[in-house]
NUMARNU-778649 format. One line per 10 residues: number of its first residue (from 1); their letters; for each residue x, y, z of N, C-alpha, C. Coordinates in steps of 0.05 Angstrom, whole numbers, plus 5000, padded with zeros to 4 digits. Atoms other than C-alpha are relative to their C-alpha. Example, Ala and Ser with C-alpha at 12.3 -4.5 7.8 and 13.67 -1.06 7.14 Angstrom:
<banus>
1 = AS = 5018/4976/5000/5246/4910/5156/5018/5024/5000; 4984/4976/4999/5273/4979/5143/4985/5022/5014;
</banus>
This chain:
<banus>
1 = MRYINEMDAG = 5017/4977/5000/5002/5003/4998/5011/5022/5002; 4982/4979/5000/5021/5067/4992/4982/5019/5020; 5008/4983/4974/5021/5113/5057/4989/5024/4995; 5007/4979/5005/4982/5172/5061/5022/5030/4997; 4979/4978/4999/5043/5218/5079/5020/4999/4976; 4981/5009/5028/5078/5188/5011/4984/5015/4978; 5016/4988/5025/5019/5227/4965/5009/5023/4997; 4997/4970/5011/5026/5285/4929/4974/5002/4981; 5021/4995/5014/4981/5323/4891/4999/4991/4967; 4994/5006/5025/4972/5296/4815/5000/4968/4999;
11 = SRVSGIYLCK = 4995/5027/5004/4982/5222/4837/4971/4989/5004; 5021/5013/4999/4929/5169/4834/4999/4976/5028; 5005/5019/4983/4908/5131/4897/4984/4974/4993; 5008/5032/5007/4896/5050/4895/5012/4986/5021; 4999/5020/4977/4891/5014/4959/4981/5000/5019; 5015/5003/4977/4862/4998/5027/5007/5018/5021; 4994/4975/4971/4852/5052/5082/4974/5000/5019; 5024/4999/4977/4811/5057/5141/4978/5028/5001; 5018/4978/5003/4750/5101/5132/4993/5006/5027; 5003/4994/4970/4751/5142/5199/4975/5010/5000;
21 = YRQSAVTKNG = 5023/4980/4994/4692/5188/5182/4981/4999/4970; 5017/4993/5031/4632/5191/5126/4976/5013/5008; 5026/4980/4993/4579/5244/5124/4989/5006/4969; 5012/4991/5026/4529/5255/5065/4994/5031/5005; 5006/4970/5003/4524/5329/5040/4987/5007/4972; 5011/4991/5026/4491/5369/4987/5014/5027/4990; 4991/4976/5017/4520/5415/4934/4981/5021/5001; 5018/4972/4998/4491/5492/4929/4977/4984/4975; 5013/5013/5019/4462/5448/4867/4981/4988/5006; 5018/5023/4991/4427/5403/4905/5005/4970/4993;
31 = KAYDNVILMD = 4990/5029/5001/4471/5344/4881/5017/4987/5023; 4994/5015/4968/4481/5290/4940/5036/4997/4992; 4965/5009/5000/4563/5275/4954/5002/4994/5029; 4991/5017/4979/4596/5239/5008/5022/5018/5005; 4971/4994/4990/4651/5273/5054/5010/4975/5011; 4991/5023/4986/4700/5219/5073/5027/5010/5017; 4975/4994/4991/4765/5221/5115/5012/4973/4998; 4991/5019/5005/4811/5162/5097/5029/5004/5022; 4982/5004/4972/4862/5136/5149/5019/4982/4996; 4986/5019/4995/4926/5102/5159/5021/5004/5023;
41 = KTGTLNGKIW = 4980/4996/4977/4987/5098/5207/5012/5025/4997; 4982/4977/5004/5017/5159/5179/4982/5026/4995; 5016/4975/4997/4956/5208/5177/4979/4996/4993; 5028/5005/5007/4889/5221/5149/5001/5021/4972; 5003/4991/5026/4868/5246/5081/4966/5008/5000; 5032/4992/5009/4795/5285/5062/4998/4987/4975; 5007/5011/5028/4765/5253/5005/4965/5006/5001; 5027/4992/5008/4697/5267/4967/4991/4971/4981; 5020/5013/5019/4653/5217/4933/4981/5020/4980; 5020/4982/5010/4618/5265/4881/4973/4982/4988;
51 = DPDSPGIDEF = 5020/5014/5007/4573/5208/4857/4995/4971/5010; 5000/5032/4977/4556/5158/4920/4982/4979/4984; 5018/5024/5014/4502/5123/4874/5009/4984/4977; 4991/5010/5018/4548/5108/4826/5010/4972/5004; 4994/5025/4994/4556/5026/4807/5032/4995/5010; 4975/4999/4988/4629/5036/4827/5004/4999/5026; 4997/4993/4974/4617/5056/4897/4982/4981/5014; 5008/5019/4992/4597/4998/4941/4988/5009/5032; 5006/4997/4978/4560/4997/5007/5024/5006/5019; 4976/4997/4976/4607/5020/5071/4993/5022/5014;
61 = DALDYVDVVG = 5003/4981/4980/4606/5054/5132/5024/5013/5014; 4974/4992/4987/4656/5096/5177/5004/4975/5017; 4985/5016/4986/4705/5052/5210/5006/4968/4984; 4992/5023/5024/4707/5001/5153/5022/5005/4984; 4972/4996/5017/4774/4985/5114/4986/5000/4968; 5012/5000/5030/4754/5004/5039/5027/5000/4978; 4990/4999/5025/4789/4992/4976/4993/5022/4985; 5013/4977/5018/4790/5063/4938/5023/5002/4980; 4982/4990/5021/4815/5089/4873/4990/5023/4993; 5008/4970/5006/4817/5161/4863/5029/5020/4993;
71 = DVTNFNGALQ = 4979/4984/5009/4856/5221/4845/5004/5016/5021; 4993/4983/4976/4893/5264/4896/5006/5026/4985; 4998/4968/5008/4889/5344/4885/5008/5017/5022; 4992/4979/4980/4904/5408/4925/4985/5011/4997; 5024/4982/5002/4850/5442/4951/5001/5017/5025; 4994/4977/4983/4862/5509/4988/5021/4990/5018; 4978/5008/4988/4928/5481/5011/5007/4975/5011; 5002/5027/4992/4913/5413/5028/4990/4980/4982; 5008/5021/5013/4912/5342/4998/4969/4991/5005; 5025/5007/5003/4846/5318/4975/5000/4978/4986;
81 = VSIKRLRKAH = 4999/5020/5018/4829/5256/4944/4963/4997/4983; 5020/5006/5010/4769/5249/4891/4993/4971/4994; 5001/5029/4999/4745/5175/4900/4984/4994/4975; 5016/5012/5029/4722/5144/4830/4985/4970/5016; 5006/5026/4996/4716/5071/4857/5000/4991/5034; 4996/5008/4972/4705/5041/4931/4982/4974/5002; 5007/5027/4987/4693/4968/4958/5002/5001/5028; 4986/5008/4982/4695/4944/5023/5020/4976/5002; 4975/5014/4998/4758/4908/5039/4993/4972/5017; 5014/5021/4982/4751/4835/5063/5026/4997/5025;
91 = PDEYNPADYL = 4978/5003/4985/4795/4822/5131/5019/4986/5001; 4973/5016/5005/4845/4779/5101/5017/5016/4978; 4993/4981/5010/4863/4838/5062/5016/5023/5008; 4986/4981/4989/4893/4884/5108/5004/4995/5027; 4989/5001/4976/4934/4889/5170/4990/5026/5019; 5008/4977/4983/4903/4934/5226/5024/5017/5010; 4976/4987/4986/4973/4953/5254/5007/5021/4974; 4998/4983/5021/4980/4990/5183/4984/5031/5001; 5008/4974/5006/4930/5042/5196/4988/5014/5027; 5005/4991/4977/4925/5055/5266/5023/5020/5009;
101 = PSTDKNQDAM = 4974/4980/4991/4974/5120/5281/5010/4993/5028; 4990/5010/4977/5022/5105/5336/5024/5024/5003; 4973/4982/5000/5078/5144/5368/5024/4991/4996; 4970/5010/5016/5145/5141/5336/5020/5007/5022; 4983/5001/4979/5176/5140/5407/4998/4975/5014; 5003/5032/4987/5193/5072/5443/4986/5006/5030; 5022/5000/4972/5131/5061/5492/5015/4992/5028; 4990/5015/4978/5172/5014/5538/5023/5025/5015; 4979/4984/4987/5228/5069/5548/4986/5027/5011; 5020/4977/4988/5172/5126/5565/4998/4987/5025;
111 = LHELLAIVNS = 5008/5013/4977/5145/5078/5608/5019/5000/5024; 4977/5006/4975/5207/5062/5646/5006/5030/5011; 4996/4980/4993/5220/5138/5650/4981/5011/5017; 5034/4988/4985/5147/5154/5678/5006/4984/5031; 4994/5019/4980/5163/5096/5725/5023/5013/5025; 4976/4992/4985/5233/5126/5750/4994/5026/5012; 5014/4972/4989/5193/5198/5760/4988/4990/5025; 5015/5010/4968/5144/5161/5808/5016/4996/5022; 4974/5010/4977/5205/5131/5844/5011/5028/5014; 4983/4973/4985/5236/5204/5856/4987/5016/5020;
121 = VQNPWLKQVL = 5010/4989/4981/5180/5230/5893/5000/4986/5025; 4994/5008/4975/5195/5237/5961/4979/5006/5019; 5025/4996/4982/5127/5256/5996/4986/4973/4995; 5010/5031/5002/5096/5184/6017/4975/5001/4992; 5033/4991/5003/5023/5209/6010/5006/5002/4968; 4996/4994/5024/5038/5233/5941/5016/4976/4979; 4995/5027/5016/5076/5167/5923/4983/4982/4996; 5022/5020/4999/5023/5123/5946/4979/5002/4981; 5023/4987/5018/4972/5159/5901/5010/4990/4970; 4982/5009/5021/5028/5149/5840/4994/4975/4999;
131 = EHFFVSDQAF = 5001/5028/5000/5033/5079/5857/4977/4982/4994; 5025/5010/5003/4961/5063/5863/4994/4999/4966; 5004/4995/5028/4955/5083/5788/5020/4984/4976; 4983/5012/5018/5020/5063/5753/5018/4980/5008; 4986/5022/4992/5046/5007/5795/4984/4976/5004; 5017/5020/4989/4988/4968/5826/4983/4993/4981; 5022/5005/5014/4938/4973/5773/5009/5000/4966; 4986/5003/5021/4970/4947/5711/4977/4997/4975; 5022/4999/5020/4901/4942/5675/4997/5032/4991; 4996/4974/5012/4904/5017/5679/5026/5008/4987;
141 = VRRFCEATAA = 4970/4991/5015/4976/5024/5654/4997/4988/4975; 5007/5015/5022/4958/4980/5599/4985/5025/4981; 5019/4983/5016/4897/5026/5575/5014/5026/4998; 4986/4974/5000/4943/5090/5597/5019/4997/4973; 4979/4999/5024/5001/5066/5548/4985/5002/4973; 5012/5009/5036/4950/5049/5484/4983/5029/4998; 5015/4973/5006/4914/5119/5499/5004/5019/4982; 4988/4983/5013/4910/5174/5457/4992/5026/5020; 4998/4974/4977/4917/5248/5492/4973/5015/4981; 5019/4983/5010/4859/5279/5447/4987/4986/4973;
151 = KTIHHGFIGG = 5012/5012/5022/4811/5269/5389/5011/5005/4980; 4992/4988/5027/4841/5315/5339/5020/5016/5002; 4988/4974/5002/4877/5372/5363/5029/4993/5007; 4966/5004/4998/4949/5338/5389/4999/4972/5010; 4992/5030/4988/4975/5269/5407/4980/4982/4994; 5023/5019/5007/4914/5235/5374/5007/4973/4987; 4989/5031/5006/4954/5165/5369/5006/4988/5019; 4994/5019/4976/4967/5104/5410/5027/5008/5006; 4978/4990/4983/5015/5124/5462/5001/5033/5002; 4998/4965/4996/4996/5198/5456/4992/5009/5033;
161 = LLEHTLSVTR = 4996/5001/4976/4977/5191/5526/5022/5001/5018; 4975/5010/4987/5036/5166/5554/5024/5027/4991; 4981/4983/5008/5080/5217/5507/4993/5028/5012; 5006/4980/4991/5043/5275/5527/5004/5007/5026; 4992/4999/4974/5044/5264/5599/5025/5000/5007; 4969/5001/4992/5117/5248/5602/5010/5028/4994; 4993/4973/5007/5129/5313/5565/4998/5022/5017; 5014/4982/4976/5084/5355/5613/5017/4991/5023; 4987/5000/4976/5123/5327/5669/5030/5006/5001; 4977/4993/4996/5188/5336/5647/5006/5034/4997;
171 = LCDFYAESYP = 5003/4974/4999/5170/5407/5637/4999/5012/5028; 5004/4997/4972/5145/5407/5706/5023/5000/5018; 4978/5003/4979/5209/5383/5737/5016/5015/4992; 4984/4977/5004/5248/5435/5702/4988/5028/5009; 5007/4978/4986/5204/5488/5726/5007/4996/5030; 4994/5010/4968/5212/5458/5797/5027/5009/5007; 4977/4991/4990/5282/5465/5794/5013/5029/4993; 4994/4975/5008/5284/5531/5760/4982/5021/5021; 5020/4986/4979/5231/5561/5810/5001/4993/5029; 5001/5017/4976/5247/5545/5881/4972/5005/5023;
181 = ILNRDLLVSA = 5025/4995/4988/5174/5571/5901/4979/4972/4998; 5013/5023/5002/5147/5508/5870/5010/4973/5014; 5001/5028/4988/5132/5443/5909/5003/4980/4979; 5000/5022/5021/5164/5390/5865/4986/4979/4996; 5009/5027/4997/5132/5331/5894/4970/5004/4990; 5028/4994/5006/5064/5363/5885/4996/5003/4971; 4997/4999/5029/5081/5389/5816/5001/4974/4981; 4997/5022/5017/5106/5327/5787/4981/4981/4999; 5017/5014/4996/5053/5289/5817/4972/5010/4979; 5028/4992/5017/4995/5327/5787/5007/4999/4969;
191 = ALLHDIGKVT = 5000/5004/5027/5027/5328/5723/5002/4973/4989; 5009/5029/5008/5029/5251/5722/4975/4993/4996; 5027/5008/5001/4957/5254/5738/4978/5015/4984; 5017/4976/5005/4928/5311/5696/4984/4988/4981; 5015/5010/5022/4903/5274/5642/4988/4967/5002; 5008/5027/4999/4892/5206/5671/4967/4992/4996; 5025/5006/5006/4814/5215/5659/4994/4991/4969; 5002/5007/5031/4826/5209/5586/5000/4967/4991; 5000/5030/5004/4830/5134/5590/4970/4991/4999; 5026/5010/4995/4755/5136/5603/4991/5024/4976;
201 = ELSPLPANDY = 5018/4977/5015/4736/5204/5560/5003/4990/4971; 5001/5003/5026/4756/5177/5499/5005/4966/4992; 5000/5030/5007/4745/5106/5463/5022/4996/4985; 4979/5006/5020/4801/5064/5432/5005/5011/4975; 4993/4999/5032/4830/5080/5361/4988/4969/4994; 5002/4979/5013/4800/5071/5309/4981/5019/5007; 5024/4980/4997/4739/5105/5333/5013/5026/5014; 4990/4976/4979/4780/5153/5390/4977/5021/4992; 5019/4982/5000/4712/5187/5398/4994/5006/5032; 5011/4993/4977/4680/5214/5458/4980/4976/5015;
211 = TDAGQLLGHI = 5017/5021/4986/4647/5163/5508/4977/5015/5008; 5017/4988/4986/4584/5173/5544/5008/5020/5024; 4986/4982/4977/4621/5192/5603/5019/5025/4991; 4988/4979/5014/4665/5239/5560/4987/5024/4995; 5016/4975/5007/4609/5275/5535/4987/5016/5025; 5016/4995/4979/4576/5280/5602/5017/5011/5023; 4990/4992/4982/4629/5295/5647/5029/5010/4993; 4976/4991/5011/4697/5305/5608/5020/4989/5016; 4975/5014/4993/4767/5282/5625/5011/5012/5035; 4996/4986/4974/4775/5333/5683/4989/4990/5023;
221 = VIGTEMIHDA = 5015/5010/4980/4723/5311/5722/5004/4977/5006; 4996/5028/5003/4733/5238/5707/5029/4998/5017; 4970/5002/4988/4808/5243/5726/4997/5009/5036; 4998/4993/4975/4794/5281/5788/4980/4983/5019; 5006/5022/4984/4746/5232/5814/5010/4977/5004; 4975/5025/4995/4798/5175/5801/5014/5008/5018; 4981/4993/4981/4844/5214/5842/4987/5000/5028; 5011/4998/4973/4792/5221/5899/4993/4972/5004; 5001/5021/4988/4775/5154/5900/5023/4980/5010; 4974/5010/4994/4850/5130/5902/5009/5009/5025;
231 = IREIPDFPDR = 4995/4989/4980/4861/5178/5961/4983/4986/5025; 5017/5009/4982/4799/5148/6000/5012/4968/5008; 4989/5025/4993/4841/5079/6001/5025/5008/5014; 4980/4998/4992/4896/5106/6032/4997/5018/5031; 5009/4985/4973/4883/5120/6110/5022/5021/5008; 4989/4979/4986/4897/5184/6145/5016/5020/4976; 4991/4990/5018/4914/5218/6076/4993/5036/5003; 5000/4971/4994/4922/5293/6090/4978/5015/4987; 5025/4987/5017/4853/5332/6069/5015/5027/4987; 4990/4974/5005/4895/5396/6059/5015/4992/4973;
241 = LANELKHCVV = 4988/5013/5028/4945/5355/6005/4987/4994/4977; 5028/5011/5023/4883/5323/5972/4992/5023/4986; 5013/4977/5019/4855/5383/5953/5016/5024/4986; 4980/4982/5025/4917/5422/5925/5009/4974/4985; 4994/5017/5025/4934/5354/5885/4972/5006/4985; 5023/4996/5016/4864/5356/5860/4990/5026/4987; 4996/4975/5011/4864/5432/5853/5010/5003/4974; 4986/5000/5022/4915/5420/5805/4992/4991/4976; 5017/5012/5019/4882/5378/5765/4976/5016/4989; 5025/4987/5008/4819/5411/5761/5005/5028/4985;
251 = AHHGELEYGS = 5000/4974/5011/4852/5477/5742/5026/4997/4969; 4988/5002/5021/4898/5449/5686/5001/5011/4980; 5000/4987/5029/4870/5477/5627/4999/5035/5007; 4991/4978/4997/4883/5546/5658/4979/5029/4999; 5015/4977/4989/4825/5587/5648/4968/4987/4998; 5024/5012/4998/4751/5578/5655/4987/4988/4972; 5013/5011/5028/4729/5580/5580/5015/4980/4983; 4990/5028/5005/4781/5523/5567/4990/4976/5016; 5011/5023/4988/4744/5475/5605/5009/4997/5034; 4993/5000/4965/4776/5484/5680/4973/5010/5012;
261 = PKKPALAEAL = 5019/4991/4979/4722/5486/5732/5011/5025/5022; 4989/4972/4984/4771/5533/5769/5029/5012/4988; 4975/4991/5017/4830/5577/5744/5021/4995/5028; 4977/5007/4979/4897/5561/5783/5000/5019/5017; 4991/4987/4978/4903/5585/5853/5020/4995/5012; 4975/5012/4989/4970/5552/5871/5019/5003/4982; 4975/5004/5022/5037/5562/5837/5003/4972/4984; 4999/5023/5010/5038/5492/5822/4979/4993/4980; 5022/5005/5014/4973/5492/5789/5007/5014/4975; 4987/4985/5020/4995/5551/5749/5019/4988/4979;
271 = ALSLADITDA = 4977/5015/5015/5059/5515/5723/4991/4971/4988; 5009/5023/5011/5025/5455/5708/4977/5010/4972; 5019/4986/5025/4973/5497/5661/5024/5005/4981; 4976/4989/5025/5036/5528/5626/5013/4974/4989; 4987/5027/5015/5069/5457/5620/4986/4987/4977; 5017/5018/5011/5008/5431/5595/4987/5015/4969; 5000/4984/5031/4993/5486/5534/5022/5001/4989; 4968/5001/5020/5067/5486/5513/4998/4974/4989; 5006/5024/5014/5061/5416/5499/4990/4994/4982; 5029/4999/5020/4995/5417/5464/5009/5011/4977;
281 = RMETLKELFQ = 5003/4980/5016/5011/5474/5429/5031/4995/4978; 4978/5008/5015/5087/5450/5403/4988/4976/4984; 5004/5025/5012/5056/5379/5385/4979/5009/4977; 5023/4993/5017/4999/5417/5346/5013/5010/4974; 4986/4996/5023/5053/5450/5302/5012/4979/4990; 4985/5017/5007/5095/5392/5292/4982/4987/4982; 5016/5015/5017/5035/5351/5269/4988/5019/4970; 5013/4983/5022/5011/5415/5225/5023/5002/4975; 4974/5002/5020/5085/5416/5194/4999/4974/4983; 5002/5026/5015/5081/5342/5178/4982/4998/4982;
291 = ANEKSGNEWL = 5022/5014/5019/5018/5340/5143/5002/5024/4979; 5002/4983/5025/5036/5400/5095/5026/4995/4989; 4972/5003/5009/5108/5373/5084/4999/5006/4965; 5004/5005/5023/5090/5362/5016/4980/5020/4980; 5015/4981/5006/5046/5419/5002/5008/5021/4976; 4988/4980/5020/5092/5467/4968/4993/5025/5016; 5011/4970/4992/5065/5526/5010/5018/5008/5017; 4984/4996/4983/5103/5564/5053/4985/5012/5025; 5022/4992/4981/5047/5595/5089/4981/4977/5001; 5020/5028/4996/5002/5540/5119/4971/5004/5004;
301 = GFSRVLDSNV = 5024/4995/4994/4938/5575/5125/4997/5007/5028; 5008/4995/4971/4899/5596/5191/4993/4978/5016; 5007/5024/4985/4898/5547/5243/4982/5013/5026; 5017/4987/4977/4841/5554/5292/5011/4992/5025; 4988/5009/4972/4878/5523/5351/5015/5024/5007; 4978/4987/4986/4934/5570/5353/4992/5028/4985; 5011/4976/5007/4887/5631/5324/5018/5015/4978; 4981/4987/5011/4940/5651/5273/5005/4987/4975; 4986/5006/5025/4966/5643/5202/5029/4985/5008; 4974/5015/4997/5027/5595/5205/5018/4994/4979;
311 = RKTSQ = 4983/5001/5016/5090/5597/5174/5028/4980/5011; 4974/5012/4990/5153/5543/5183/5022/5016/5002; 4972/4979/4999/5219/5581/5207/5015/4989/4973; 4981/5010/5025/5267/5581/5146/5022/4990/5014; 4978/5017/4991/5321/5528/5147/5029/5016/5001;
</banus>
């Protein structure tokens, strides 16, 4: 198969891809067409089926593996495929591992580093909370290592939650060393735990969509409840420390309009929110650059997430 990141405008697509999304639409002239998103482990590709009732287009649904033939064009600075023929692929024709995006970093090495940070925490109460999740609960560890960190914005791949969490924790460790006002154990513990609710908020790939709990509660509330339940199992856990840890998680989006129930009221909560947005924005840029490597455009267009027109730095 030809991977999506190898495609160029003007090339012809012929192969099996995962249909991540399908939606029927109508042109201004009232003609029906389908919007689709094709996916493999290297990325996604927007597609159009301009004649969905054509004999060459078989029945299929989102999350089906489909064998497509089409032409790749450049539309508004992004690649798009006009699908001419499509059929649902048979299970023996594809390997799912080719279609699920995954971190390019070594997951075992990342987990080993995360556990070393857990072991470095000196506060006995915080260390017990961390060990509850990352040492004692191996089912949680498996889910955590396989989970994505977001649906679309950043780290939306297998191992994304582990990669993002470790990056945020490294930044927080640096902050704690640079600014003595910060309680290193509290900050690092909050960083390790800040997104644990995402193992429940989002369903596994290939769907990678919001669960019922994710829609109704969101990962901040879910994660805070998980931490609360873990603390209840530790006899005599200090109430003040429990509230400080939970506050850091509750406030880690920084602003009310970004989904935080509370704005940061502790230095550690502020530091965590800054580390979180730093890693998220840098990963967003990285993924944007990768998606446009072959577009030929110097300016990459307006990014809704970054609220700016974006250009890669001159080399």
